[in-house]
C-alpha positions as CSV (number, residue, x, y, z in Angstrom):
1,M,136.2,9.0,217.8
2,Q,134.2,11.2,215.2
3,S,130.0,10.1,214.8
4,R,128.7,9.6,211.6
5,K,126.8,13.2,212.4
6,E,129.8,14.8,214.0
7,K,131.6,14.0,210.6
8,E,128.6,15.2,208.3
9,E,129.1,18.6,209.7
10,H,133.0,19.2,209.9
11,L,132.5,18.0,206.0
12,K,129.9,20.6,205.9
13,L,132.4,23.1,207.3
14,L,135.1,22.7,205.3
15,E,132.7,22.6,202.0
16,E,131.4,26.0,203.2
17,R,135.1,27.4,204.0
18,E,135.7,26.4,200.1
19,R,132.5,28.1,199.1
20,R,133.4,31.5,200.6
21,R,137.4,31.2,199.5
22,Q,136.2,30.6,195.7
23,Q,134.0,33.5,196.4
24,N,136.2,35.7,197.5
25,K,139.4,34.9,195.7
26,I,140.2,38.6,195.4
27,N,141.6,38.5,198.7
28,E,144.5,36.3,197.5
29,L,146.0,38.6,195.5
30,Y,149.0,40.6,197.1
31,P,149.4,39.1,200.5
32,D,151.5,40.5,202.8
33,H,154.3,37.7,203.3
34,G,155.6,34.8,201.1
35,K,156.6,34.2,197.5
36,L,153.4,36.0,196.1
37,A,153.6,38.6,198.6
38,R,153.5,42.4,196.9
39,K,156.6,43.5,197.5
40,N,157.4,41.1,194.9
41,Y,155.4,42.8,192.5
42,P,156.8,46.2,192.5
43,K,155.9,46.6,188.8
44,H,152.4,46.2,189.3
45,L,152.5,48.3,192.7
46,S,153.6,51.1,190.5
47,F,151.0,50.4,187.7
48,F,148.6,50.8,190.3
49,S,149.6,53.9,192.3
50,S,150.2,56.1,189.3
51,E,147.9,59.5,189.5
52,A,148.0,59.1,185.4
53,R,144.3,59.2,184.3
54,E,145.6,56.2,181.3
55,R,147.7,54.2,181.9
56,L,149.3,51.0,180.3
57,F,150.7,48.1,181.5
58,L,152.7,46.6,178.6
59,A,153.8,43.7,179.4
60,A,154.9,39.6,178.7
61,N,152.6,36.7,178.6
62,R,151.8,35.5,181.6
63,V,152.9,38.3,184.2
64,G,149.3,39.0,185.6
65,K,148.5,41.8,183.2
66,S,144.7,40.3,182.7
67,Y,143.8,38.7,185.9
68,G,146.6,40.5,188.5
69,V,146.1,44.5,186.9
70,G,143.1,44.5,184.9
71,G,140.6,42.5,186.5
72,Y,142.1,43.1,189.5
73,E,141.3,47.2,189.5
74,V,138.2,46.7,187.7
75,A,137.1,44.6,190.9
76,L,138.0,46.9,193.5
77,H,136.2,49.8,191.7
78,L,133.4,48.1,191.7
79,T,133.2,46.7,194.9
80,G,134.8,49.5,196.9
81,K,136.7,47.3,198.9
82,Y,140.1,48.4,198.6
83,P,143.2,47.0,200.5
84,K,144.8,49.2,203.3
85,W,147.9,49.3,200.6
86,W,146.0,50.5,198.0
87,K,147.7,53.9,196.7
88,G,145.8,55.0,193.4
89,R,142.7,56.0,192.4
90,R,139.6,55.1,194.7
91,F,135.7,55.9,194.1
92,D,133.9,56.3,197.4
93,R,130.7,55.6,195.6
94,P,129.0,53.5,192.9
95,T,131.1,53.0,189.5
96,N,129.8,53.1,185.7
97,G,132.5,51.2,183.6
98,W,133.3,49.3,180.9
99,V,135.5,46.2,180.0
100,A,136.5,45.5,176.7
101,G,138.4,42.6,174.7
102,Q,138.9,41.7,170.9
103,T,135.7,40.2,170.3
104,N,132.9,39.3,172.3
105,Q,133.5,35.7,172.5
106,T,137.4,36.7,174.0
107,T,135.9,39.6,176.1
108,R,133.9,36.4,177.3
109,D,136.1,33.8,178.2
110,I,139.2,36.1,179.8
111,C,137.2,39.3,181.0
112,Q,134.3,37.7,182.2
113,L,136.1,34.8,183.6
114,I,138.4,37.1,185.5
115,L,135.8,39.3,187.4
116,L,133.0,36.1,187.2
117,G,134.4,32.6,187.2
118,D,133.4,30.2,185.0
119,F,129.9,30.2,183.8
120,N,128.8,27.5,185.6
121,S,130.6,28.6,188.8
122,F,129.1,32.5,188.9
123,G,130.7,34.1,191.6
124,T,134.2,32.5,191.7
125,G,136.0,35.0,189.8
126,L,137.6,38.2,191.7
127,I,134.2,39.9,192.1
128,P,133.5,38.5,195.6
129,G,130.0,36.2,194.8
130,D,127.5,37.4,197.2
131,L,127.9,41.5,195.6
132,I,127.2,40.0,192.5
133,K,123.2,40.8,191.5
134,P,121.6,37.3,190.6
135,N,120.4,36.5,186.6
136,P,122.9,39.2,184.8
137,P,121.3,39.8,181.3
138,R,122.6,37.8,178.3
139,K,124.3,38.9,175.7
140,A,122.5,38.0,173.0
141,G,124.0,35.2,170.0
142,I,127.0,34.9,172.1
143,P,126.4,31.6,174.4
144,E,127.6,32.1,178.2
145,A,128.4,35.8,177.8
146,Y,126.7,38.6,180.0
147,E,126.0,41.8,178.7
148,L,126.6,43.7,182.2
149,L,127.0,43.2,185.7
150,N,125.7,45.1,188.6
151,V,127.5,44.9,191.7
152,K,127.1,45.9,195.5
153,H,129.6,48.7,196.0
154,V,130.5,49.5,200.1
155,S,128.6,52.9,200.2
156,G,125.4,51.7,199.1
157,G,124.0,51.3,195.5
158,W,125.1,49.0,192.8
159,S,128.0,49.6,190.4
160,T,127.4,48.4,187.1
161,V,129.9,47.1,184.1
162,G,129.2,46.4,180.5
163,F,131.3,43.9,178.1
164,K,132.4,44.9,175.5
165,A,134.0,44.2,171.9
166,Y,136.6,45.7,169.7
167,D,135.2,44.0,166.7
168,Q,131.6,46.1,167.7
169,K,133.7,49.3,165.8
170,R,134.1,52.5,167.4
171,K,130.6,53.9,167.1
172,S,129.0,51.1,169.5
173,F,131.4,52.8,172.4
174,E,129.5,56.1,171.8
175,G,127.3,57.3,174.5
176,T,127.2,57.9,178.4
177,S,130.7,58.8,180.2
178,K,132.0,56.3,182.2
179,D,134.4,56.1,186.0
180,F,136.8,53.6,184.0
181,I,137.3,51.8,181.2
182,W,139.2,48.5,181.5
183,M,140.7,47.3,177.6
184,D,142.1,43.9,177.6
185,E,144.7,43.6,174.2
186,E,145.5,46.0,172.6
187,P,142.7,48.5,171.0
188,P,142.3,50.4,167.5
189,L,143.1,53.5,167.8
190,D,139.6,55.2,167.3
191,V,138.3,52.7,170.1
192,Y,140.7,53.9,172.0
193,T,140.3,57.3,171.0
194,E,136.3,57.2,171.4
195,C,137.0,55.3,174.8
196,V,139.0,58.2,176.3
197,L,136.1,60.8,175.5
198,R,133.7,58.6,177.3
199,T,136.0,59.5,180.3
200,M,137.0,63.3,180.0
201,T,134.0,64.6,181.9
202,T,134.2,62.3,185.1
203,D,138.2,62.0,185.2
204,G,137.5,58.4,184.7
205,L,140.2,55.6,184.2
206,I,142.0,54.0,181.2
207,I,143.1,51.0,182.2
208,L,144.9,48.9,179.2
209,T,147.1,45.4,179.6
210,F,148.3,43.9,176.6
211,T,151.2,42.0,175.0
212,P,152.6,44.6,172.4
213,L,151.9,41.7,169.4
214,L,151.4,44.4,167.0
215,G,154.6,46.2,167.5
216,M,155.1,49.7,167.7
217,S,150.9,50.5,166.3
218,E,149.6,53.9,167.0
219,V,148.2,53.1,170.6
220,V,151.7,52.2,172.0
221,M,154.1,55.1,170.2
222,Q,151.0,57.5,172.2
223,F,152.5,56.3,175.8
224,L,156.1,55.6,174.7
225,T,156.6,59.4,173.1
226,D,154.5,60.6,176.4
227,E,157.0,59.0,178.5
228,L,160.4,61.2,176.6
229,K,158.0,64.6,177.2
230,P,159.2,66.6,180.4
231,K,157.6,65.4,183.5
232,S,155.1,68.3,183.5
233,T,153.5,68.2,180.4
234,K,153.2,64.1,180.4
235,T,149.5,62.7,180.3
236,K,150.1,59.1,180.4
237,F,151.8,56.1,181.8
238,S,153.1,52.9,181.0
239,V,154.9,50.3,183.1
240,G,156.6,47.7,181.0
241,A,156.8,44.1,182.7
242,T,158.8,40.6,182.1
243,W,159.1,37.2,182.8
244,D,161.6,38.2,185.7
245,D,158.9,40.4,187.4
246,A,156.6,37.6,188.3
247,P,158.1,35.1,191.2
248,H,155.1,33.4,190.4
249,L,156.6,31.5,187.2
250,S,159.1,29.2,187.7
251,Q,162.4,28.8,185.7
252,E,160.6,25.6,183.9
253,A,157.8,27.5,183.4
254,K,159.8,29.9,181.7
255,D,162.2,27.8,179.1
256,Q,158.9,26.0,178.0
257,L,157.1,29.1,177.2
258,W,160.3,30.4,175.5
259,E,160.5,27.4,173.5
260,A,157.3,27.6,172.2
261,I,157.0,30.8,171.3
262,P,158.0,31.2,167.6
263,L,161.3,34.0,167.2
264,Y,160.0,36.6,166.1
265,Q,157.6,37.1,168.9
266,R,159.9,36.2,171.8
267,E,161.0,39.9,172.5
268,A,157.1,40.7,173.1
269,R,155.9,37.5,174.7
270,S,158.8,37.4,177.3
271,K,159.8,40.9,177.8
272,G,156.7,43.1,176.9
273,I,158.9,45.0,174.3
274,P,156.9,46.0,171.0
275,Q,158.8,45.5,168.0
276,L,159.1,48.3,165.1
277,G,158.9,45.6,161.8
278,S,160.3,46.7,158.4
279,G,160.5,50.2,159.3
280,A,163.1,49.8,162.5
281,I,166.4,51.2,161.7
282,Y,168.1,49.4,163.7
283,P,166.0,45.9,163.8
284,I,167.8,43.9,166.5
285,A,167.0,41.9,170.0
286,E,167.8,44.2,173.1
287,E,169.3,41.4,174.9
288,D,171.7,41.5,172.0
289,V,172.7,45.1,173.0
290,I,171.6,46.3,176.4
291,I,173.9,44.8,179.1
292,P,174.1,45.7,183.0
293,D,176.3,48.4,184.2
294,F,180.2,48.0,185.5
295,I,182.6,49.9,186.8
296,I,184.8,51.7,183.8
297,P,188.4,51.3,183.7
298,K,189.9,54.2,184.2
299,Y,192.6,54.0,181.1
300,W,189.5,53.8,178.7
301,P,188.8,56.8,176.7
302,K,186.0,58.6,176.6
303,L,183.8,61.6,174.7
304,Y,180.0,62.2,175.0
305,G,177.7,63.6,172.1
306,M,175.7,65.9,172.4
307,D,172.4,68.0,170.7
308,V,170.8,70.9,172.0
309,G,167.6,72.9,171.4
310,W,165.2,74.4,173.6
311,N,162.6,71.6,173.8
312,K,165.2,69.1,174.2
313,T,169.1,69.0,175.2
314,A,170.6,65.7,175.4
315,A,174.1,64.5,175.7
316,V,175.2,60.8,175.1
317,W,178.3,59.5,177.2
318,M,180.3,56.5,175.6
319,T,184.3,55.0,176.4
320,H,185.9,53.2,174.1
321,D,187.8,49.5,175.1
322,R,190.1,50.1,172.3
323,E,191.6,46.5,172.6
324,N,188.7,45.1,171.4
325,D,186.9,48.0,169.7
326,V,183.7,47.6,171.8
327,I,182.3,51.0,172.4
328,Y,179.8,51.4,175.4
329,I,177.2,53.8,176.2
330,Y,177.8,54.4,179.7
331,A,175.5,57.8,180.8
332,E,172.4,60.3,179.5
333,Y,171.5,63.2,180.2
334,F,167.9,64.8,179.1
335,R,166.3,68.0,179.8
336,G,164.1,70.6,177.8
337,Q,163.5,73.9,178.7
338,A,166.3,75.2,180.3
339,E,169.2,77.7,180.1
340,P,172.5,76.4,178.6
341,S,174.3,76.8,181.9
342,V,172.0,74.6,183.4
343,H,172.6,72.1,180.8
344,S,176.4,73.1,180.6
345,D,176.8,72.5,184.7
346,S,175.3,68.5,185.0
347,I,177.2,67.6,181.8
348,L,180.7,69.1,183.2
349,A,179.6,66.7,186.2
350,R,180.5,64.0,184.4
351,G,184.0,65.7,184.0
352,V,185.4,68.8,182.4
353,D,188.3,67.4,180.7
354,I,185.9,64.8,178.5
355,P,185.3,66.3,174.4
356,G,182.0,66.3,173.3
357,L,180.9,66.3,169.5
358,I,178.2,68.5,168.8
359,D,175.1,68.8,166.6
360,P,177.2,71.1,164.0
361,A,173.9,72.9,163.2
362,S,175.0,74.4,166.4
363,R,177.0,76.8,164.6
364,G,173.7,78.4,163.7
365,R,172.8,81.7,165.0
366,S,170.3,81.7,168.4
367,Q,166.8,82.3,168.9
368,V,167.4,84.4,172.2
369,D,170.1,86.8,171.5
370,G,172.0,86.2,168.0
371,K,174.9,84.3,169.6
372,Q,175.8,80.8,168.3
373,L,174.9,77.9,170.6
374,L,178.4,76.4,170.1
375,E,180.1,79.5,171.3
376,I,177.1,80.0,173.9
377,Y,178.2,76.4,175.0
378,T,182.0,76.8,174.7
379,E,181.9,79.6,177.2
380,Q,180.0,77.6,179.8
381,S,184.0,75.8,179.3
382,L,182.4,72.9,177.5
383,N,185.3,70.9,175.0
384,L,183.3,70.9,172.1
385,I,183.8,69.5,168.7
386,P,181.5,70.2,165.6
387,A,180.2,66.6,164.3
388,I,180.3,65.3,161.2
389,N,176.6,64.6,160.3
390,A,176.3,62.3,157.6
391,V,173.0,60.8,158.5
392,E,172.9,57.7,156.4
393,A,176.7,56.8,156.7
394,G,176.4,57.1,160.2
395,I,173.5,55.1,160.8
396,Y,175.4,52.6,158.5
397,E,178.2,52.5,161.0
398,I,176.1,52.4,164.3
399,W,174.2,49.8,162.8
400,V,177.7,47.8,161.6
401,R,178.8,48.0,165.5
402,F,175.8,47.0,166.7
403,T,175.7,43.7,164.4
404,T,179.1,42.7,165.2
405,G,178.7,43.0,168.6
406,R,181.0,46.2,169.3
407,L,178.3,48.6,170.5
408,R,176.6,47.9,174.1
409,I,174.5,50.1,176.0
410,F,174.0,50.2,180.1
411,Q,170.9,49.5,181.5
412,S,170.5,52.5,183.1
413,C,170.4,55.0,180.1
414,V,166.9,54.5,180.2
415,N,166.1,57.1,177.8
416,L,168.2,56.3,175.0
417,I,166.9,52.6,175.0
418,K,163.3,54.1,174.4
419,E,164.3,56.1,171.5
420,L,166.0,52.6,170.4
421,R,162.8,51.6,170.2
422,L,161.4,54.3,168.2
423,Y,164.1,55.1,166.1
424,R,162.2,54.0,162.5
425,R,161.9,55.1,158.5
426,D,158.6,56.2,157.1
427,E,156.9,55.0,154.5
428,K,158.8,56.3,152.0
429,G,162.4,55.4,153.8
430,R,163.2,58.8,155.6
431,V,164.2,59.0,159.5
432,V,161.7,60.3,161.6
433,K,162.2,63.6,163.5
434,E,160.7,62.9,166.1
435,N,162.4,61.5,169.5
436,D,165.3,61.2,167.9
437,H,167.9,63.5,170.1
438,G,169.6,61.0,172.4
439,M,170.0,58.6,168.7
440,D,171.4,61.3,167.0
441,C,173.8,62.2,170.1
442,L,175.3,58.4,169.5
443,R,175.8,58.8,166.2
444,Y,178.2,62.0,166.4
445,G,180.0,60.1,169.0
446,A,180.3,56.9,167.9
447,T,181.5,57.6,164.5
448,S,184.2,60.0,166.3
449,I,185.3,57.8,169.0
450,D,188.8,58.3,167.9
451,C,188.1,62.2,169.7
452,A,187.7,60.1,172.7
453,V,190.6,61.3,175.6
454,V,191.6,59.5,179.0
455,Q,190.0,61.2,181.9
456,E,192.4,62.6,183.8
457,D,189.8,65.3,186.0
458,E,187.3,63.8,188.0
459,M,184.8,65.9,190.1
460,K,184.6,65.4,193.1
461,P,181.1,64.1,194.6
462,P,180.5,67.6,196.4
463,A,180.8,69.3,193.0
464,L,178.6,66.9,191.2
465,G,175.9,67.2,193.8
466,N,176.0,70.6,193.2
467,R,175.6,70.2,189.9
468,M,173.1,68.0,189.9
469,E,170.8,69.9,192.1
470,K,171.1,73.0,188.8
471,G,169.0,70.6,186.1
472,G,168.7,67.6,184.4
473,W,168.8,64.1,185.5
474,M,171.7,61.5,184.4
475,R,172.8,57.7,185.0
């Protein structure tokens, strides 16, 4: 039986262990094993490992975007205590950065709380308490808010991080260069641009974590349109995360959250999908359109729509369940800056006997040698038919199919889905002719679905592999 003194010493040991745990919470994230093991968070890890200087974690609520992504990475850059598995950017010296939110109050209540813990429990956030320089300067006029922190870096010396707010306007973000800037919740475009400038001379990092409640804003558009560029010209990286990417959320919690969210915010808050609002050409819920891939019956007829150009050539394959009059988009091809022979080989790999509906403008002259693009592709053995390019009538027909459940898109058609999100009208009601190659292909093919044929000549796997090596990527 323990004596009173032994019990008191044991209690002190337990209290000390709990104190150390509270001041080293960062070590609890992304463990090797268990339900919350890092292998169960592939979206989060892909964000950390990207080499892009500007990165956006476009995520649903409650998936850990602020605590497990933004706050976690900032704590690592401030301390230099990177875990062994870390594949992202490392700083081998003290860093100088900013953390910013919508207002000084939200920056305090979210970002400061994540990094430091509660004001009355200083050092119980993600930054280990014994590495924070005591008595940091306070922010004037904002109770319990700090102006900046000094954090001990493993290399020696002190890292510095300042707390900012978007409502301080762009000019408050002018000044010295920064190694990193974490923006939690979506910033105005002018603030975002100013922050990018602050990190240019240092090759610093821009870290954005937010749920897209502002819809298809200018900041979101910059990232989504960058995704559609050829890989060699991309400068940004974004990853979307839904409730399904958060193992820490139980089904019961998801159900409760779903019921509490207004209908018009459910796509954004549960899936991190920005909404186009009134400018959307196809304002539909993605869950009503996008479906898991399945094996297509051989007796269903097929065709593809094709849009040609030097900067981007695209093709979208579709099949028709004639019994139920449902069109399924099952494959896509997107590639820029390649010769027609490269595109043709990849398209033929899907089947030499599948007809294609091509942009009627292809009957014009090629800028290269004066030949018609239609003629060039026909010489490459493509079975092509000039499409009917009645834009508004075609958009209406597609819209009717979407709303009546007679047009579905396989979830593997990732580029087409991205374009669907971006497809919109400007303030004068005109279709915005940007990032719409797949949308044009969809319209060409779906409005001429009667031209579809049952595929007879299927490519052998070796031939498919050989053609795939030559160009493009296909799903």
